[in-house]
N, CA, C, O and the ligand as a Tripos MOL2 file, in Angstrom:
@<TRIPOS>MOLECULE
protein
  265   263    67     0     0
PROTEIN
NO_CHARGES

@<TRIPOS>ATOM
      1 N          64.9880  124.9990  112.9900 N.3       1 MET1
      2 CA         64.4300  126.1640  113.6670 C.3       1 MET1
      3 C          65.3070  127.3790  113.4050 C.2       1 MET1
      4 O          66.4970  127.2650  113.1130 O.2       1 MET1
      5 N          64.6800  128.5500  113.5200 N.am      2 ARG2
      6 CA         65.4330  129.7870  113.3100 C.3       2 ARG2
      7 C          65.9220  130.3160  114.6420 C.2       2 ARG2
      8 O          65.1830  130.3500  115.6260 O.2       2 ARG2
      9 N          67.1520  130.7190  114.6580 N.am      3 VAL3
     10 CA         67.7090  131.2690  115.8790 C.3       3 VAL3
     11 C          68.3970  132.5880  115.5600 C.2       3 VAL3
     12 O          68.9280  132.7930  114.4680 O.2       3 VAL3
     13 N          68.3700  133.4640  116.5350 N.am      4 LYS4
     14 CA         68.9640  134.7790  116.3330 C.3       4 LYS4
     15 C          70.1150  134.9560  117.3020 C.2       4 LYS4
     16 O          69.9890  134.6990  118.4990 O.2       4 LYS4
     17 N          71.2270  135.3950  116.7670 N.am      5 CYS5
     18 CA         72.3940  135.6080  117.6030 C.3       5 CYS5
     19 C          72.1710  136.8070  118.5180 C.2       5 CYS5
     20 O          71.7090  137.8560  118.0700 O.2       5 CYS5
     21 N          72.4950  136.6520  119.7820 N.am      6 ILE6
     22 CA         72.2790  137.7510  120.7320 C.3       6 ILE6
     23 C          73.2160  138.9130  120.4740 C.2       6 ILE6
     24 O          72.9390  140.0380  120.8890 O.2       6 ILE6
     25 N          74.3040  138.6570  119.8040 N.am      7 LEU7
     26 CA         75.3040  139.7060  119.6550 C.3       7 LEU7
     27 C          75.1990  140.4740  118.3540 C.2       7 LEU7
     28 O          75.2860  141.7020  118.3540 O.2       7 LEU7
     29 N          75.0140  139.7800  117.2550 N.am      8 CYS8
     30 CA         75.0140  140.4890  115.9720 C.3       8 CYS8
     31 C          73.6660  140.4130  115.2650 C.2       8 CYS8
     32 O          73.5280  140.8970  114.1420 O.2       8 CYS8
     33 N          72.6760  139.8110  115.9110 N.am      9 ASP9
     34 CA         71.3240  139.7170  115.3630 C.3       9 ASP9
     35 C          71.2360  138.9220  114.0700 C.2       9 ASP9
     36 O          70.2540  139.0130  113.3350 O.2       9 ASP9
     37 N          72.2450  138.1660  113.8130 N.am     10 GLN10
     38 CA         72.2350  137.3310  112.6280 C.3      10 GLN10
     39 C          71.2570  136.1700  112.8330 C.2      10 GLN10
     40 O          71.2470  135.5280  113.8830 O.2      10 GLN10
     41 N          70.4440  135.9180  111.8160 N.am     11 ILE11
     42 CA         69.5060  134.8090  111.9120 C.3      11 ILE11
     43 C          70.1240  133.5760  111.2760 C.2      11 ILE11
     44 O          70.5760  133.6090  110.1310 O.2      11 ILE11
     45 N          70.1330  132.5280  112.0100 N.am     12 ASN12
     46 CA         70.6510  131.2730  111.4900 C.3      12 ASN12
     47 C          69.5730  130.2070  111.5530 C.2      12 ASN12
     48 O          68.6610  130.2520  112.3790 O.2      12 ASN12
     49 N          69.7130  129.2560  110.6570 N.am     13 ILE13
     50 CA         68.8110  128.1050  110.6950 C.3      13 ILE13
     51 C          69.6100  126.9240  111.2330 C.2      13 ILE13
     52 O          70.6690  126.5830  110.7060 O.2      13 ILE13
     53 N          69.1050  126.3270  112.2540 N.am     14 ILE14
     54 CA         69.7980  125.1510  112.7630 C.3      14 ILE14
     55 C          68.8730  123.9430  112.7050 C.2      14 ILE14
     56 O          67.6480  124.0620  112.7310 O.2      14 ILE14
     57 N          69.4840  122.8160  112.6300 N.am     15 ASP15
     58 CA         68.7600  121.5610  112.5400 C.3      15 ASP15
     59 C          67.9000  121.3470  113.7840 C.2      15 ASP15
     60 O          68.3950  121.4090  114.9090 O.2      15 ASP15
     61 N          66.6090  121.0950  113.5690 N.am     16 ASP16
     62 CA         65.6900  120.8760  114.6870 C.3      16 ASP16
     63 C          66.1270  119.7520  115.6020 C.2      16 ASP16
     64 O          65.8540  119.7530  116.8020 O.2      16 ASP16
     65 N          66.8040  118.8070  115.0110 N.am     17 GLU17
     66 CA         67.1860  117.6310  115.7940 C.3      17 GLU17
     67 C          68.5530  117.7690  116.4350 C.2      17 GLU17
     68 O          68.9970  116.8890  117.1720 O.2      17 GLU17
     69 N          69.2120  118.8700  116.1520 N.am     18 SER18
     70 CA         70.5520  119.0220  116.7060 C.3      18 SER18
     71 C          70.5020  119.2480  118.2130 C.2      18 SER18
     72 O          69.4820  119.6510  118.7720 O.2      18 SER18
     73 N          71.6000  118.9820  118.8280 N.am     19 LEU19
     74 CA         71.6900  119.1480  120.2780 C.3      19 LEU19
     75 C          71.4390  120.5950  120.6640 C.2      19 LEU19
     76 O          70.7860  120.8870  121.6660 O.2      19 LEU19
     77 N          71.9710  121.4910  119.8460 N.am     20 LEU20
     78 CA         71.8280  122.9200  120.1120 C.3      20 LEU20
     79 C          70.3570  123.3270  120.0960 C.2      20 LEU20
     80 O          69.8980  124.0810  120.9540 O.2      20 LEU20
     81 N          69.6270  122.8170  119.1080 N.am     21 ALA21
     82 CA         68.2090  123.1410  118.9960 C.3      21 ALA21
     83 C          67.4490  122.6480  120.2160 C.2      21 ALA21
     84 O          66.5950  123.3510  120.7560 O.2      21 ALA21
     85 N          67.7620  121.4560  120.6370 N.am     22 LYS22
     86 CA         67.0850  120.9090  121.8090 C.3      22 LYS22
     87 C          67.3830  121.7390  123.0440 C.2      22 LYS22
     88 O          66.5140  121.9940  123.8780 O.2      22 LYS22
     89 N          68.6290  122.1490  123.1330 N.am     23 ARG23
     90 CA         69.0160  122.9530  124.2900 C.3      23 ARG23
     91 C          68.3060  124.3000  124.2800 C.2      23 ARG23
     92 O          67.8530  124.7950  125.3130 O.2      23 ARG23
     93 N          68.2220  124.8830  123.0740 N.am     24 LEU24
     94 CA         67.6040  126.2030  122.9810 C.3      24 LEU24
     95 C          66.1110  126.1500  123.2430 C.2      24 LEU24
     96 O          65.5170  127.1230  123.7080 O.2      24 LEU24
     97 N          65.5040  125.0030  122.9400 N.am     25 ARG25
     98 CA         64.0710  124.8900  123.1610 C.3      25 ARG25
     99 C          63.7700  124.8460  124.6600 C.2      25 ARG25
    100 O          62.6910  125.2440  125.0980 O.2      25 ARG25
    101 N          64.6980  124.3770  125.4060 N.am     26 ASN26
    102 CA         64.5040  124.2960  126.8530 C.3      26 ASN26
    103 C          64.8910  125.5790  127.5630 C.2      26 ASN26
    104 O          64.5060  125.8270  128.7050 O.2      26 ASN26
    105 N          65.6550  126.3750  126.8590 N.am     27 ARG27
    106 CA         66.1210  127.6240  127.4700 C.3      27 ARG27
    107 C          65.6990  128.7870  126.5950 C.2      27 ARG27
    108 O          65.3290  128.5930  125.4370 O.2      27 ARG27
    109 N          65.7490  129.9840  127.1340 N.am     28 PRO28
    110 CA         65.3920  131.1650  126.3230 C.3      28 PRO28
    111 C          66.2270  131.2380  125.0510 C.2      28 PRO28
    112 O          67.4120  130.9070  125.0410 O.2      28 PRO28
    113 N          65.5800  131.6780  123.9900 N.am     29 ILE29
    114 CA         66.2220  131.7180  122.6790 C.3      29 ILE29
    115 C          67.4260  132.6530  122.6820 C.2      29 ILE29
    116 O          68.3530  132.4670  121.8930 O.2      29 ILE29
    117 N          67.4260  133.6340  123.5400 N.am     30 HIS30
    118 CA         68.5090  134.6070  123.4980 C.3      30 HIS30
    119 C          69.8370  134.0910  124.0310 C.2      30 HIS30
    120 O          70.7890  134.8560  124.1880 O.2      30 HIS30
    121 N          69.8980  132.8190  124.3050 N.am     31 THR31
    122 CA         71.1900  132.2880  124.7070 C.3      31 THR31
    123 C          71.9980  131.8780  123.4800 C.2      31 THR31
    124 O          73.1490  131.4550  123.5890 O.2      31 THR31
    125 N          71.3720  132.0110  122.3090 N.am     32 TYR32
    126 CA         72.0880  131.5670  121.1180 C.3      32 TYR32
    127 C          73.1370  132.5720  120.6770 C.2      32 TYR32
    128 O          72.9110  133.7820  120.6830 O.2      32 TYR32
    129 N          74.2760  132.0470  120.2990 N.am     33 MET33
    130 CA         75.3540  132.8860  119.7760 C.3      33 MET33
    131 C          75.8490  132.2350  118.4920 C.2      33 MET33
    132 O          76.1140  131.0330  118.4690 O.2      33 MET33
    133 N          75.9750  133.0090  117.4340 N.am     34 CYS34
    134 CA         76.4340  132.4320  116.1790 C.3      34 CYS34
    135 C          77.9160  132.0650  116.2860 C.2      34 CYS34
    136 O          78.6140  132.4640  117.2180 O.2      34 CYS34
    137 N          78.3560  131.3080  115.3200 N.am     35 LYS35
    138 CA         79.7210  130.7980  115.3810 C.3      35 LYS35
    139 C          80.7470  131.9300  115.3920 C.2      35 LYS35
    140 O          81.7310  131.8900  116.1300 O.2      35 LYS35
    141 N          80.4970  132.9350  114.5590 N.am     36 ASP36
    142 CA         81.4310  134.0630  114.4890 C.3      36 ASP36
    143 C          81.6030  134.7330  115.8420 C.2      36 ASP36
    144 O          82.7200  134.9610  116.3070 O.2      36 ASP36
    145 N          80.4740  135.0440  116.4630 N.am     37 CYS37
    146 CA         80.5340  135.7290  117.7490 C.3      37 CYS37
    147 C          81.1240  134.8120  118.7990 C.2      37 CYS37
    148 O          81.8870  135.2440  119.6640 O.2      37 CYS37
    149 N          80.7720  133.5650  118.7170 N.am     38 HIS38
    150 CA         81.2880  132.6170  119.6860 C.3      38 HIS38
    151 C          82.8070  132.6030  119.6470 C.2      38 HIS38
    152 O          83.4780  132.6070  120.6790 O.2      38 HIS38
    153 N          83.3270  132.5850  118.4300 N.am     39 GLU39
    154 CA         84.7800  132.5640  118.2880 C.3      39 GLU39
    155 C          85.4050  133.8730  118.7590 C.2      39 GLU39
    156 O          86.4790  133.9010  119.3600 O.2      39 GLU39
    157 N          84.6840  134.9610  118.4610 N.am     40 ARG40
    158 CA         85.1900  136.2590  118.8700 C.3      40 ARG40
    159 C          85.2660  136.3420  120.3970 C.2      40 ARG40
    160 O          86.2480  136.8270  120.9590 O.2      40 ARG40
    161 N          84.2270  135.8670  121.0410 N.am     41 ILE41
    162 CA         84.2010  135.8890  122.5040 C.3      41 ILE41
    163 C          85.2890  134.9880  123.0620 C.2      41 ILE41
    164 O          85.9690  135.3340  124.0270 O.2      41 ILE41
    165 N          85.4390  133.8450  122.4480 N.am     42 ALA42
    166 CA         86.4480  132.9140  122.9320 C.3      42 ALA42
    167 C          87.8220  133.5520  122.8660 C.2      42 ALA42
    168 O          88.6590  133.3630  123.7480 O.2      42 ALA42
    169 N          88.0330  134.3080  121.8070 N.am     43 GLU43
    170 CA         89.3300  134.9540  121.6610 C.3      43 GLU43
    171 C          89.5100  136.0810  122.6740 C.2      43 GLU43
    172 O          90.5890  136.2760  123.2330 O.2      43 GLU43
    173 N          88.4240  136.8110  122.8920 N.am     44 LYS44
    174 CA         88.4690  137.8800  123.8930 C.3      44 LYS44
    175 C          88.7800  137.3050  125.2570 C.2      44 LYS44
    176 O          89.5960  137.8340  126.0120 O.2      44 LYS44
    177 N          88.1130  136.2170  125.5490 N.am     45 THR45
    178 CA         88.3170  135.5810  126.8480 C.3      45 THR45
    179 C          89.7550  135.1300  126.9930 C.2      45 THR45
    180 O          90.3830  135.2930  128.0390 O.2      45 THR45
    181 N          90.2530  134.5640  125.9190 N.am     46 LYS46
    182 CA         91.6440  134.1140  125.9450 C.3      46 LYS46
    183 C          92.5870  135.2880  126.1590 C.2      46 LYS46
    184 O          93.5320  135.2180  126.9450 O.2      46 LYS46
    185 N          92.3050  136.3660  125.4410 N.am     47 ALA47
    186 CA         93.1490  137.5440  125.5490 C.3      47 ALA47
    187 C          93.0830  138.1200  126.9520 C.2      47 ALA47
    188 O          94.0820  138.5780  127.5080 O.2      47 ALA47
    189 N          91.8770  138.0840  127.5080 N.am     48 ARG48
    190 CA         91.7090  138.6280  128.8430 C.3      48 ARG48
    191 C          92.4520  137.7690  129.8590 C.2      48 ARG48
    192 O          93.0750  138.2820  130.7890 O.2      48 ARG48
    193 N          92.3780  136.4850  129.6720 N.am     49 LEU49
    194 CA         93.0850  135.5860  130.5670 C.3      49 LEU49
    195 C          94.5810  135.8340  130.4880 C.2      49 LEU49
    196 O          95.2990  135.7710  131.4870 O.2      49 LEU49
    197 N          95.0300  136.1170  129.2750 N.am     50 ALA50
    198 CA         96.4590  136.3260  129.0700 C.3      50 ALA50
    199 C          96.9310  137.6080  129.7430 C.2      50 ALA50
    200 O          98.0230  137.6670  130.3060 O.2      50 ALA50
    201 N          96.0790  138.6410  129.6720 N.am     51 THR51
    202 CA         96.4750  139.9110  130.2740 C.3      51 THR51
    203 C          96.0470  139.9900  131.7280 C.2      51 THR51
    204 O          96.5040  140.8580  132.4700 O.2      51 THR51
    205 N          95.1790  139.0930  132.1290 N.am     52 GLY52
    206 CA         94.6320  139.1100  133.4820 C.3      52 GLY52
    207 C          95.6980  139.1060  134.5530 C.2      52 GLY52
    208 O          95.5730  139.7610  135.5870 O.2      52 GLY52
    209 N          96.7380  138.3610  134.2860 N.am     53 LYS53
    210 CA         97.8160  138.2540  135.2650 C.3      53 LYS53
    211 C          98.3950  139.6150  135.6100 C.2      53 LYS53
    212 O          98.7710  139.8810  136.7510 O.2      53 LYS53
    213 N          98.4550  140.4630  134.6030 N.am     54 PHE54
    214 CA         99.0740  141.7560  134.8150 C.3      54 PHE54
    215 C          98.1150  142.7620  135.4270 C.2      54 PHE54
    216 O          98.5300  143.7510  136.0320 O.2      54 PHE54
    217 N          96.8070  142.4900  135.2590 N.am     55 ARG55
    218 CA         95.8370  143.4480  135.7390 C.3      55 ARG55
    219 C          95.3450  143.1120  137.1440 C.2      55 ARG55
    220 O          94.8290  143.9710  137.8600 O.2      55 ARG55
    221 N          95.5090  141.8890  137.5100 N.am     56 LEU56
    222 CA         94.9180  141.4110  138.7490 C.3      56 LEU56
    223 C          95.1480  142.3240  139.9400 C.2      56 LEU56
    224 O          94.2160  142.6380  140.6790 O.2      56 LEU56
    225 N          96.3680  142.7410  140.1210 N.am     57 TYR57
    226 CA         96.6840  143.4970  141.3160 C.3      57 TYR57
    227 C          96.2820  144.9620  141.2160 C.2      57 TYR57
    228 O          96.2780  145.6860  142.2120 O.2      57 TYR57
    229 N          95.9400  145.3980  139.9830 N.am     58 ARG58
    230 CA         95.5820  146.8040  139.8130 C.3      58 ARG58
    231 C          94.1070  147.0490  140.1040 C.2      58 ARG58
    232 O          93.7610  147.8610  140.9610 O.2      58 ARG58
    233 N          93.2450  146.3460  139.3880 N.am     59 SER59
    234 CA         91.8150  146.5010  139.6490 C.3      59 SER59
    235 C          91.1270  145.1820  139.3760 C.2      59 SER59
    236 O          91.3650  144.5290  138.3590 O.2      59 SER59
    237 N          90.2870  144.8140  140.2890 N.am     60 GLN60
    238 CA         89.6450  143.5070  140.1370 C.3      60 GLN60
    239 C          88.4640  143.5940  139.1860 C.2      60 GLN60
    240 O          88.1580  142.6300  138.4840 O.2      60 GLN60
    241 N          87.7920  144.7540  139.1570 N.am     61 ALA61
    242 CA         86.5890  144.8340  138.3530 C.3      61 ALA61
    243 C          86.7880  145.7630  137.1650 C.2      61 ALA61
    244 O          86.5080  146.9600  137.2330 O.2      61 ALA61
    245 N          87.2730  145.1880  136.0860 N.am     62 SER62
    246 CA         87.3050  145.9630  134.8640 C.3      62 SER62
    247 C          85.9590  145.7510  134.1750 C.2      62 SER62
    248 O          85.0790  145.1050  134.7440 O.2      62 SER62
    249 N          85.7820  146.2670  132.9900 N.am     63 HIS63
    250 CA         84.5000  146.1030  132.2970 C.3      63 HIS63
    251 C          84.2360  144.6280  132.0290 C.2      63 HIS63
    252 O          84.9490  143.9780  131.2640 O.2      63 HIS63
    253 N          83.2310  144.1340  132.6550 N.am     64 ASP64
    254 CA         82.8940  142.7370  132.4370 C.3      64 ASP64
    255 C          81.5020  142.6660  131.8300 C.2      64 ASP64
    256 O          80.5130  142.4350  132.5260 O.2      64 ASP64
    257 N          81.4460  142.8640  130.5590 N.am     65 GLU65
    258 CA         80.1350  142.9420  129.9110 C.3      65 GLU65
    259 C          79.5730  141.5830  129.5520 C.2      65 GLU65
    260 O          78.3780  141.4490  129.2900 O.2      65 GLU65
    261 N          80.4020  140.6100  129.5390 N.am     66 TRP66
    262 CA         79.9000  139.2790  129.1630 C.3      66 TRP66
    263 C          79.5330  138.4960  130.3860 C.2      66 TRP66
    264 O          79.0910  137.3520  130.2780 O.2      66 TRP66
    265 ZN         76.6980  136.6670  116.0820 Zn       67 ZN67
@<TRIPOS>BOND
     1     1     2 1
     2     2     3 1
     3     3     4 2
     4     3     5 am
     5     5     6 1
     6     6     7 1
     7     7     8 2
     8     7     9 am
     9     9    10 1
    10    10    11 1
    11    11    12 2
    12    11    13 am
    13    13    14 1
    14    14    15 1
    15    15    16 2
    16    15    17 am
    17    17    18 1
    18    18    19 1
    19    19    20 2
    20    19    21 am
    21    21    22 1
    22    22    23 1
    23    23    24 2
    24    23    25 am
    25    25    26 1
    26    26    27 1
    27    27    28 2
    28    27    29 am
    29    29    30 1
    30    30    31 1
    31    31    32 2
    32    31    33 am
    33    33    34 1
    34    34    35 1
    35    35    36 2
    36    35    37 am
    37    37    38 1
    38    38    39 1
    39    39    40 2
    40    39    41 am
    41    41    42 1
    42    42    43 1
    43    43    44 2
    44    43    45 am
    45    45    46 1
    46    46    47 1
    47    47    48 2
    48    47    49 am
    49    49    50 1
    50    50    51 1
    51    51    52 2
    52    51    53 am
    53    53    54 1
    54    54    55 1
    55    55    56 2
    56    55    57 am
    57    57    58 1
    58    58    59 1
    59    59    60 2
    60    59    61 am
    61    61    62 1
    62    62    63 1
    63    63    64 2
    64    63    65 am
    65    65    66 1
    66    66    67 1
    67    67    68 2
    68    67    69 am
    69    69    70 1
    70    70    71 1
    71    71    72 2
    72    71    73 am
    73    73    74 1
    74    74    75 1
    75    75    76 2
    76    75    77 am
    77    77    78 1
    78    78    79 1
    79    79    80 2
    80    79    81 am
    81    81    82 1
    82    82    83 1
    83    83    84 2
    84    83    85 am
    85    85    86 1
    86    86    87 1
    87    87    88 2
    88    87    89 am
    89    89    90 1
    90    90    91 1
    91    91    92 2
    92    91    93 am
    93    93    94 1
    94    94    95 1
    95    95    96 2
    96    95    97 am
    97    97    98 1
    98    98    99 1
    99    99   100 2
   100    99   101 am
   101   101   102 1
   102   102   103 1
   103   103   104 2
   104   103   105 am
   105   105   106 1
   106   106   107 1
   107   107   108 2
   108   107   109 am
   109   109   110 1
   110   110   111 1
   111   111   112 2
   112   111   113 am
   113   113   114 1
   114   114   115 1
   115   115   116 2
   116   115   117 am
   117   117   118 1
   118   118   119 1
   119   119   120 2
   120   119   121 am
   121   121   122 1
   122   122   123 1
   123   123   124 2
   124   123   125 am
   125   125   126 1
   126   126   127 1
   127   127   128 2
   128   127   129 am
   129   129   130 1
   130   130   131 1
   131   131   132 2
   132   131   133 am
   133   133   134 1
   134   134   135 1
   135   135   136 2
   136   135   137 am
   137   137   138 1
   138   138   139 1
   139   139   140 2
   140   139   141 am
   141   141   142 1
   142   142   143 1
   143   143   144 2
   144   143   145 am
   145   145   146 1
   146   146   147 1
   147   147   148 2
   148   147   149 am
   149   149   150 1
   150   150   151 1
   151   151   152 2
   152   151   153 am
   153   153   154 1
   154   154   155 1
   155   155   156 2
   156   155   157 am
   157   157   158 1
   158   158   159 1
   159   159   160 2
   160   159   161 am
   161   161   162 1
   162   162   163 1
   163   163   164 2
   164   163   165 am
   165   165   166 1
   166   166   167 1
   167   167   168 2
   168   167   169 am
   169   169   170 1
   170   170   171 1
   171   171   172 2
   172   171   173 am
   173   173   174 1
   174   174   175 1
   175   175   176 2
   176   175   177 am
   177   177   178 1
   178   178   179 1
   179   179   180 2
   180   179   181 am
   181   181   182 1
   182   182   183 1
   183   183   184 2
   184   183   185 am
   185   185   186 1
   186   186   187 1
   187   187   188 2
   188   187   189 am
   189   189   190 1
   190   190   191 1
   191   191   192 2
   192   191   193 am
   193   193   194 1
   194   194   195 1
   195   195   196 2
   196   195   197 am
   197   197   198 1
   198   198   199 1
   199   199   200 2
   200   199   201 am
   201   201   202 1
   202   202   203 1
   203   203   204 2
   204   203   205 am
   205   205   206 1
   206   206   207 1
   207   207   208 2
   208   207   209 am
   209   209   210 1
   210   210   211 1
   211   211   212 2
   212   211   213 am
   213   213   214 1
   214   214   215 1
   215   215   216 2
   216   215   217 am
   217   217   218 1
   218   218   219 1
   219   219   220 2
   220   219   221 am
   221   221   222 1
   222   222   223 1
   223   223   224 2
   224   223   225 am
   225   225   226 1
   226   226   227 1
   227   227   228 2
   228   227   229 am
   229   229   230 1
   230   230   231 1
   231   231   232 2
   232   231   233 am
   233   233   234 1
   234   234   235 1
   235   235   236 2
   236   235   237 am
   237   237   238 1
   238   238   239 1
   239   239   240 2
   240   239   241 am
   241   241   242 1
   242   242   243 1
   243   243   244 2
   244   243   245 am
   245   245   246 1
   246   246   247 1
   247   247   248 2
   248   247   249 am
   249   249   250 1
   250   250   251 1
   251   251   252 2
   252   251   253 am
   253   253   254 1
   254   254   255 1
   255   255   256 2
   256   255   257 am
   257   257   258 1
   258   258   259 1
   259   259   260 2
   260   259   261 am
   261   261   262 1
   262   262   263 1
   263   263   264 2
@<TRIPOS>SUBSTRUCTURE
     1 MET1         2 RESIDUE 1 A MET
     2 ARG2         6 RESIDUE 1 A ARG
     3 VAL3        10 RESIDUE 1 A VAL
     4 LYS4        14 RESIDUE 1 A LYS
     5 CYS5        18 RESIDUE 1 A CYS
     6 ILE6        22 RESIDUE 1 A ILE
     7 LEU7        26 RESIDUE 1 A LEU
     8 CYS8        30 RESIDUE 1 A CYS
     9 ASP9        34 RESIDUE 1 A ASP
    10 GLN10       38 RESIDUE 1 A GLN
    11 ILE11       42 RESIDUE 1 A ILE
    12 ASN12       46 RESIDUE 1 A ASN
    13 ILE13       50 RESIDUE 1 A ILE
    14 ILE14       54 RESIDUE 1 A ILE
    15 ASP15       58 RESIDUE 1 A ASP
    16 ASP16       62 RESIDUE 1 A ASP
    17 GLU17       66 RESIDUE 1 A GLU
    18 SER18       70 RESIDUE 1 A SER
    19 LEU19       74 RESIDUE 1 A LEU
    20 LEU20       78 RESIDUE 1 A LEU
    21 ALA21       82 RESIDUE 1 A ALA
    22 LYS22       86 RESIDUE 1 A LYS
    23 ARG23       90 RESIDUE 1 A ARG
    24 LEU24       94 RESIDUE 1 A LEU
    25 ARG25       98 RESIDUE 1 A ARG
    26 ASN26      102 RESIDUE 1 A ASN
    27 ARG27      106 RESIDUE 1 A ARG
    28 PRO28      110 RESIDUE 1 A PRO
    29 ILE29      114 RESIDUE 1 A ILE
    30 HIS30      118 RESIDUE 1 A HIS
    31 THR31      122 RESIDUE 1 A THR
    32 TYR32      126 RESIDUE 1 A TYR
    33 MET33      130 RESIDUE 1 A MET
    34 CYS34      134 RESIDUE 1 A CYS
    35 LYS35      138 RESIDUE 1 A LYS
    36 ASP36      142 RESIDUE 1 A ASP
    37 CYS37      146 RESIDUE 1 A CYS
    38 HIS38      150 RESIDUE 1 A HIS
    39 GLU39      154 RESIDUE 1 A GLU
    40 ARG40      158 RESIDUE 1 A ARG
    41 ILE41      162 RESIDUE 1 A ILE
    42 ALA42      166 RESIDUE 1 A ALA
    43 GLU43      170 RESIDUE 1 A GLU
    44 LYS44      174 RESIDUE 1 A LYS
    45 THR45      178 RESIDUE 1 A THR
    46 LYS46      182 RESIDUE 1 A LYS
    47 ALA47      186 RESIDUE 1 A ALA
    48 ARG48      190 RESIDUE 1 A ARG
    49 LEU49      194 RESIDUE 1 A LEU
    50 ALA50      198 RESIDUE 1 A ALA
    51 THR51      202 RESIDUE 1 A THR
    52 GLY52      206 RESIDUE 1 A GLY
    53 LYS53      210 RESIDUE 1 A LYS
    54 PHE54      214 RESIDUE 1 A PHE
    55 ARG55      218 RESIDUE 1 A ARG
    56 LEU56      222 RESIDUE 1 A LEU
    57 TYR57      226 RESIDUE 1 A TYR
    58 ARG58      230 RESIDUE 1 A ARG
    59 SER59      234 RESIDUE 1 A SER
    60 GLN60      238 RESIDUE 1 A GLN
    61 ALA61      242 RESIDUE 1 A ALA
    62 SER62      246 RESIDUE 1 A SER
    63 HIS63      250 RESIDUE 1 A HIS
    64 ASP64      254 RESIDUE 1 A ASP
    65 GLU65      258 RESIDUE 1 A GLU
    66 TRP66      262 RESIDUE 1 A TRP
    67 ZN67       265 GROUP 0 **** ****
């Protein structure tokens, strides 16, 4: 099946029988994220967690777009 990444609009083909495909069929297609973006987000999250300690006491709600 064809899936479109919500972040970069990249179209990927994934195996119909894969777990991901089954999951996407049960949920809206826009939950799909390509590997590149997934890794990018994971890194952002990690970075945020790392800096979070220092920001916690300053402001609780920084830009939380994800
Ligand atoms: Zn992407």
